[in-house]
C-alpha positions in Angstrom: -3.4 -22.7 18.9 -6.9 -22.1 20.3 -5.5 -22.2 23.8 -2.7 -19.6 23.0 -3.7 -16.2 24.6 -1.5 -13.7 26.3 -3.1 -11.0 28.7 -0.1 -9.0 28.8 0.4 -9.1 24.8 -3.3 -8.1 24.5 -2.9 -5.0 27.1 -0.1 -3.9 24.8 -2.3 -3.8 21.9 -1.7 -7.2 20.2 -4.5 -9.8 20.3 -3.4 -13.0 18.9 -6.6 -14.6 19.0 -7.8 -12.1 16.4 -5.4 -13.4 14.1 -6.5 -16.9 14.4 -10.1 -15.8 13.7 -9.0 -13.9 10.6 -7.3 -17.2 9.4 -10.5 -19.0 10.0 -12.4 -16.4 8.0 -10.1 -16.4 5.2 -9.9 -20.1 4.6 -12.6 -20.3 1.9 -11.2 -17.4 0.0 -7.8 -19.1 -0.2 -9.3 -22.3 -1.3 -10.8 -20.6 -4.2 -7.4 -20.2 -5.5 -5.9 -23.6 -5.3 -4.6 -25.1 -8.6 -2.5 -28.0 -9.4 0.9 -27.9 -7.6 -0.6 -26.5 -4.3 0.8 -28.7 -1.4 -1.1 -28.3 2.2 -2.8 -25.3 3.3 -2.4 -21.9 4.8 -0.8 -22.0 8.4 2.2 -23.6 8.2 5.9 -21.9 8.5 6.1 -21.9 4.7 4.0 -22.3 1.5 4.7 -25.3 -0.6 4.2 -25.4 -4.2 5.2 -28.1 -6.7 5.4 -26.6 -10.2 4.9 -28.6 -13.4 7.6 -28.0 -15.7 6.8 -30.6 -18.2 8.0 -29.8 -21.5 10.4 -27.1 -20.3 14.2 -27.5 -21.3 15.4 -24.9 -18.7 12.7 -23.5 -16.3 13.5 -20.0 -14.9 11.7 -18.8 -11.8 10.5 -15.2 -12.2 9.4 -13.1 -9.0 7.9 -9.9 -8.4 6.8 -7.8 -5.4 4.8 -4.6 -4.9 2.4 -3.0 -2.9 -0.9 -0.8 -3.5 0.6 2.4 -2.3 -1.7 5.4 -1.2 -4.6 4.1 -3.0 -5.2 2.5 0.3 -6.4 5.9 1.5 -9.3 5.5 -1.0 -10.3 2.3 0.6 -10.2 3.8 4.1 -12.5 6.7 3.2 -14.9 4.5 1.5 -14.7 1.6 4.0 -14.6 -0.7 1.3 -11.9 -3.4 1.2 -12.7 -6.3 -1.0 -11.1 -4.9 -4.1 -7.9 -3.6 -3.0 -6.4 -7.0 -3.0 -6.9 -7.6 -6.7 -4.5 -4.3 -7.1 -1.9 -6.0 -5.1 -1.8 -9.2 -7.1 -2.2 -7.4 -10.4 1.0 -5.0 -9.4 2.9 -8.3 -8.9 1.8 -10.7 -11.7 1.4 -7.9 -14.4 5.2 -7.4 -13.9 6.3 -11.0 -14.2 4.2 -11.5 -17.4 6.4 -9.1 -19.0 9.0 -11.7 -18.9 7.0 -14.1 -20.5 6.4 -16.0 -17.1 3.1 -17.8 -16.0 2.5 -16.9 -12.4 2.5 -19.9 -10.1 1.8 -18.7 -6.5 1.2 -15.6 -4.5 2.0 -14.4 -0.9 0.5 -11.5 0.9 1.5 -9.2 3.8 -1.0 -7.2 5.8 0.4 -4.7 8.5 -2.5 -3.1 10.5 -3.0 -0.8 13.4 -5.5 -3.4 14.9 -6.5 -6.9 13.5 -10.1 -6.8 13.0 -10.8 -10.3 11.6 -13.7 -9.4 9.3 -11.8 -6.6 7.6 -8.6 -8.8 7.2 -10.9 -11.6 5.6 -12.3 -8.8 3.4 -8.9 -7.7 2.0 -7.9 -11.2 1.4 -11.1 -12.0 -0.5 -9.9 -9.3 -3.1 -6.3 -11.1 -2.9 -8.0 -14.5 -3.7 -10.0 -13.0 -6.5 -6.6 -11.5 -8.1 -5.2 -14.9 -7.9 -8.2 -16.6 -9.4 -8.3 -14.1 -12.4 -4.5 -14.6 -12.9 -4.6 -18.5 -12.5 -2.1 -18.7 -9.5 -2.4 -19.8 -6.0 -2.6 -18.0 -2.8 -0.4 -20.3 -0.7 0.6 -18.2 2.3 0.9 -14.8 4.0 1.3 -12.9 7.1 -0.8 -10.3 9.1 1.0 -8.1 11.6 -0.6 -6.3 14.3 1.2 -3.0 14.9 -0.3 -0.9 17.6 1.0 2.5 17.8 2.6 2.2 14.5 -0.5 3.3 12.4 -4.0 4.1 13.5 -6.3 1.5 14.4 -8.6 1.6 11.3 -5.7 1.7 8.7 -3.4 -1.2 7.2 -0.8 -1.6 4.6 -0.8 -4.4 1.9 1.9 -5.8 0.1 2.6 -8.9 -2.0 5.0 -11.3 -3.7 4.7 -13.5 -6.7 6.5 -16.3 -8.4 6.1 -17.5 -11.9 8.1 -19.7 -14.4 9.2 -19.4 -17.9 11.4 -21.7 -20.2 14.7 -19.8 -20.6 14.4 -19.9 -24.5 10.9 -18.2 -24.2 12.1 -15.2 -22.0 11.1 -11.9 -23.5 14.2 -9.7 -23.8 13.4 -7.2 -26.5 16.3 -8.6 -28.5 14.2 -8.9 -31.7 12.6 -5.6 -31.6 13.1 -3.6 -34.8 12.0 -0.7 -36.9 8.5 -1.1 -38.2 7.3 -3.3 -35.6 3.8 -2.3 -34.0 3.2 -1.4 -30.5 -0.4 -2.4 -29.2 -2.4 -1.0 -26.3 -4.1 -3.1 -23.7 -6.5 -0.7 -22.0 -6.6 -0.1 -18.3 -9.7 -0.2 -16.2 -8.7 3.3 -14.6 -5.9 4.8 -12.6 -4.9 1.3 -11.4 -2.4 1.7 -8.7 -0.1 4.5 -9.4 0.1 8.4 -9.0 -2.4 8.3 -5.9 -0.2 10.9 -4.1 -1.0 13.2 -7.0 -4.7 12.2 -7.4 -5.3 12.3 -3.3 -3.9 16.1 -3.6 -5.9 16.9 -6.6 -9.3 15.6 -5.3 -8.4 16.8 -1.6 -9.9 13.4 -0.8 -10.0 13.9 3.0 -12.4 16.6 2.7 -14.4 15.9 -0.4 -17.5 14.0 -0.9 -16.2 10.8 -2.8 -19.4 9.3 -3.1 -21.5 12.0 -5.0 -22.1 11.2 -8.7 -20.0 13.0 -11.2 -21.1 14.1 -14.5 -17.8 14.0 -16.0 -17.5 10.1 -15.2 -20.8 9.3 -16.6 -22.5 9.5 -13.2 -20.3 7.4 -11.4 -18.5 8.8 -8.2 -15.0 9.9 -8.3 -14.5 7.4 -5.1 -15.8 4.2 -7.0 -13.9 5.2 -10.0 -10.5 5.7 -8.4 -11.0 2.4 -6.5 -11.6 0.6 -9.6 -9.2 -2.6 -9.4 -6.2 -2.7 -11.6 -6.9 -4.9 -14.6 -5.0 -8.3 -14.6 -3.4 -9.3 -18.0 -2.0 -12.7 -17.4 -4.6 -15.0 -18.9 -5.0 -13.0 -22.1 -1.2 -12.4 -22.6 -0.5 -16.2 -22.0 -3.2 -16.9 -24.6 -1.6 -14.4 -27.1 2.1 -15.7 -26.6 0.8 -19.1 -27.4 -0.1 -18.2 -31.1 1.9 -15.1 -31.7 5.6 -14.1 -31.4 5.6 -11.3 -28.7 8.6 -9.3 -29.0 8.3 -7.0 -25.9 5.9 -6.4 -23.1 5.6 -3.0 -20.8 3.5 -2.6 -17.7 2.4 0.8 -17.4 2.8 1.7 -13.7 4.1 4.8 -11.8 6.2 6.9 -14.4 3.7 6.3 -17.0 4.7 6.3 -20.8 7.9 7.8 -20.3 9.3 5.8 -17.8 7.8 2.4 -18.6 7.7 2.0 -22.4 11.5 2.8 -23.1 12.1 -0.2 -20.5 10.8 -2.7 -23.2 12.7 -1.2 -26.3 16.1 -1.9 -27.1 18.7 1.1 -27.2 18.6 2.8 -30.5 14.9 2.5 -31.0 11.9 4.5 -29.8 8.2 4.0 -29.9 6.3 6.7 -31.9 2.9 7.3 -30.7 0.3 9.7 -31.9 -1.5 11.4 -29.1 -4.9 11.1 -30.9 -4.5 7.4 -30.9 -4.4 7.3 -27.1 -7.9 6.2 -25.8 -7.7 8.3 -22.7 -10.3 7.6 -19.9 -12.5 10.1 -18.5 -11.0 10.1 -15.1 -7.7 11.2 -16.4 -9.2 14.1 -18.2 -10.9 15.1 -14.9 -7.7 15.0 -13.0 -5.7 17.1 -15.6 -8.4 19.7 -15.8 -9.0 19.7 -12.1 -5.4 19.9 -11.1 -4.2 22.0 -14.0 -1.5 19.3 -14.8 0.5 19.7 -17.9 -0.2 16.9 -20.5 3.4 15.7 -20.4 3.3 15.3 -16.4 0.2 13.2 -17.0 1.8 10.8 -19.5 4.7 10.7 -17.0 2.8 9.7 -14.0 -0.4 7.9 -15.1 -1.3 4.8 -17.4 -3.9 7.4 -19.3 -6.0 4.6 -20.1 -3.0 2.1 -21.4 -2.2 -0.4 -18.6 0.1 -2.7 -21.1 1.7 -2.4 -24.3 3.1 -5.2 -26.5 5.3 -5.2 -29.5 4.9 -7.5 -32.3 5.7 -7.7 -36.0 3.8 -5.7 -38.3 2.4 -8.8 -40.0 1.4 -10.1 -36.7 -0.6 -7.2 -35.5 -3.9 -7.9 -36.6 -3.9 -11.3 -35.5 -2.7 -10.2 -32.1 -5.4 -7.8 -31.9 -7.9 -10.5 -32.6 -6.6 -13.1 -30.0 -6.7 -10.4 -27.4 -10.1 -9.4 -28.0 -11.1 -12.8 -28.1 -9.8 -13.1 -24.5 -11.6 -10.0 -23.5 -9.1 -7.3 -24.0 -10.1 -4.5 -26.6 -6.5 -4.0 -27.7 -5.8 -1.6 -30.6 -2.7 -0.4 -32.3 -1.0 2.4 -30.4 2.2 3.1 -32.4 5.2 1.9 -34.2 9.0 1.4 -33.4 11.3 3.8 -35.2 15.0 4.4 -34.8 16.0 7.0 -32.4 17.0 7.5 -28.6 13.8 9.5 -27.5 12.4 6.4 -25.9 8.9 7.8 -26.4 7.9 10.2 -29.1 4.1 11.5 -28.4 3.2 13.8 -31.2 
């Protein structure tokens, strides 16, 4: 590969040698994610992984794919690229944990206007950190240079995760019933959803995103918005080992009103008292600055709740204690009642 060079291709805007340099620079980040099951390294035509299915009667693979969306624009404006990869991993693995699956491996895809090896390695460092935090391996990926398709300083980032769960342990909400408790797992901020609205509210292309903001406790709007999506994999796996988890919802685009009903069977709703939702300051600021109605806020953003978990009322206190032991300050958010409203926010 070191002898591979095309002057004609370079003249067209694609420097294949930059791709080789990027792979070298990201090597140490990839190695950090290696777990038992990884076969070989990055650079082949396919990523190899041998899953340990010991003790499973009927293993089922669970997959998820997602991107970071226009949150990337904040990374471009701040010229900070080492955390956006965490978002990419989180958006995938937080989805598959909702099925009860343990993530095994992850692959990323970066499309860029110009391959700047140091920047690509910086992006991958965040992807690797997300994999480490969720206990899965980064076993491959692709960097594509697209001159003329996007500005040289911009890129898009997407990913793909695969996990495994024993079929008998798949979370399917079949046992959810009236009187069950819904717990909230706090978010770290806006996560990776609703950024088209966020960018409009703050007029990010013309605003100073680095200035301290009193409403955010002195933090800047930029750093607050760029805060990575919280990874819930390890705390959730710990919880599922000790408590019967009936349903899980990852609160992404669509907020409460779209995501929570997906985890509840027909004929039931989640009854949530508005005062019990621990809304983060960034959401109050967005609502106030953008003059956004409360229902629209709860129908777009996570509002400080990144994931919800349904357990039996008798298990609620134990579940909260386990989650807190694993670094998540969970709390009771609401209860399951009969009805077809999906979410009752009062």
